[in-house]
N, C-alpha and C positions, 0 to 999 in steps of 0.2 A: 595278199601279196606282201611279203616282208619289206620293210623300208631299208634304208642304208644301215650298214653296221654302225653301232654306236660304241665308242671306246671311252674308257676313262683315262685321262691324261693328267699328270701333275706338272704345273708350271712353277718355276721359281722366279720371283720378281724382286728387284732391288734398285737402289739408286742412292747417290750421296751429293748431288748438286741440286740447287734450287729447293723445291719442296718435294722430296721423294715420296712422302705419304700421298700427296695429291697426284703425283705422276702414277704411282701404283694403282690408286683408286681409278684414275682415268683409264689406265690400261685395262683393268679388269672390266670396266663398263664397256669399253670398245669390244673386248673379246666376248662379253656376254651378249652384246647386241648382234654379233655375227649369227646368221641363221643356222650355221653348223656347229655352234658352241653354246653351252649353258654352264655358267659357274655354279658349282654345287656346294663348295665349302672354301672358306678362306681362313688361314691361320691368323694368329696375333701378329702384330708388327714387332719385329725384333731389331734392336739397335746392335750393330756389329762393328767392332773395330776393324779397320782395314788391315789387310795382310799383304805381304810382298814388299817390294822395294819402293813403291810409289808413295810419297807422303801426300795424304789426302784426308778429308773429313770421314767420320764414321758413316757407315751405310745403314739404311733401313731395309729390311728384307721381310718377305712373307712367301708362303706357298699357297697355291690355289689348286683345288681339284676341279676338273671340268669334265663334262660329258660332251663328246664331239662326234660328228659324222664326217669331219674332215679327215683326209689322209694325213699321215705324219708330215709329208712335204707341204701340204696345204696349211696345216697347223703352224709349221715353222714360218711359212710366208705370212700368215696372220700375225704372228708374234713380231716378226721383223717389220712388217708394215705398221704395227702399233708403235714400235720404238720410233720409227721414222715420223709418224704423225705427232709424236710427243717430242720431236726435235733431238733425238739421240744422235750424238756425234761420236764416232769411233776414232780416238786419237792414239791411245796406247792400250795394249792388253792389260787388264787388271786395273786400269786407271779410273779416274772419276767419271761419273756418268749421271745423266738425268734419270734414265730408266734402263733397265735390262730385263728382258723377258726370255727365259730359257725353257725349252721343252725338257723336262726331267725324265719323264717316262710316258709311254703310250701303251696301255694295257701291259701285257707281258712281252711285248715286242723287243727284239734285239735287232738293231739296224746300224750299219756303219757304211756311210757313203759320204762323198765330199760335201761338207757344209752341214751334215746332220748325223749325229751319233746318239742313239737311244739304247739303253739309258744314258743320260748325260755322263760323260766319262769321268768327271770329277765330283759328282754329287756325293759319293760315299766318303769323301775326304773333307767335306765342308759342313761344319756344325751349323752355319747359317742357313743351310738347306735342310739338314736332318732334324734340327730342333723344331722348326715350324711344321715340317712334314709329319713328325710324330704327333703333333696336336690333332691333325685332321685325318691321319691314317696310322693309328698306333700299331696295327697289325702288319704294316708294310714290310716286305722282305725284298732283298735284292741279291741275286746269286746265292740264295739259300741263307743269307744273313739277315737277322732281324734288325730293325732300326736301332734298338737299344745296343746290340752288339757293335753296330757301326759307330754309334755315338761314343762308346767306350774307347774307341781308337782315335778320336779327334780332340783337338783343343777347343774347349768351350769357353775359355776365359774371356770375360768382358762382354759376353752376349747377354742381353737382357730384354725382356718384353717391355715395350713402351706403350702398347695399346692392345687390349684384348681382341681376340679374333671374333669372327662373325660377320656383321653387316657394315663394318666401318667404311668399306669401299662404296657403299650405296648412299652414304649420308651427305656427300658434298653437293 
């Protein structure tokens, strides 16, 4: 008898308050401990200058590939619960934060409902998502566009790897 459907999802993580590396590592460990999720790959940590109107510190960002039996809504609930457990406070859109955990994709699913849009509606415009995603999924495509084609259309200035990918999130 087959078990529950297992999907591949990509999560974008970031933060710029406190110790964002530790917050991302904690978030990944929380997600990996959930019985419906398994972290398969984690990109390098990228330092990213903030963008938009809010003056704030640089961000640290990474992308993780997970295998999950959770539904998209259950996965979103896990991500939001993880943010809450790590004391995320939502003050202003695009503003500083301790941790942010976004569902970027869930298999090839396209979904648009209140509070959840898959693929993430702005991921193709964000080098801080695309650069780490390319590390762990170089063949990734979105709406027929390769990750390199998407990267050619975004500003990558100031983004740099500050810690190589792999098992950094398991070392704390």
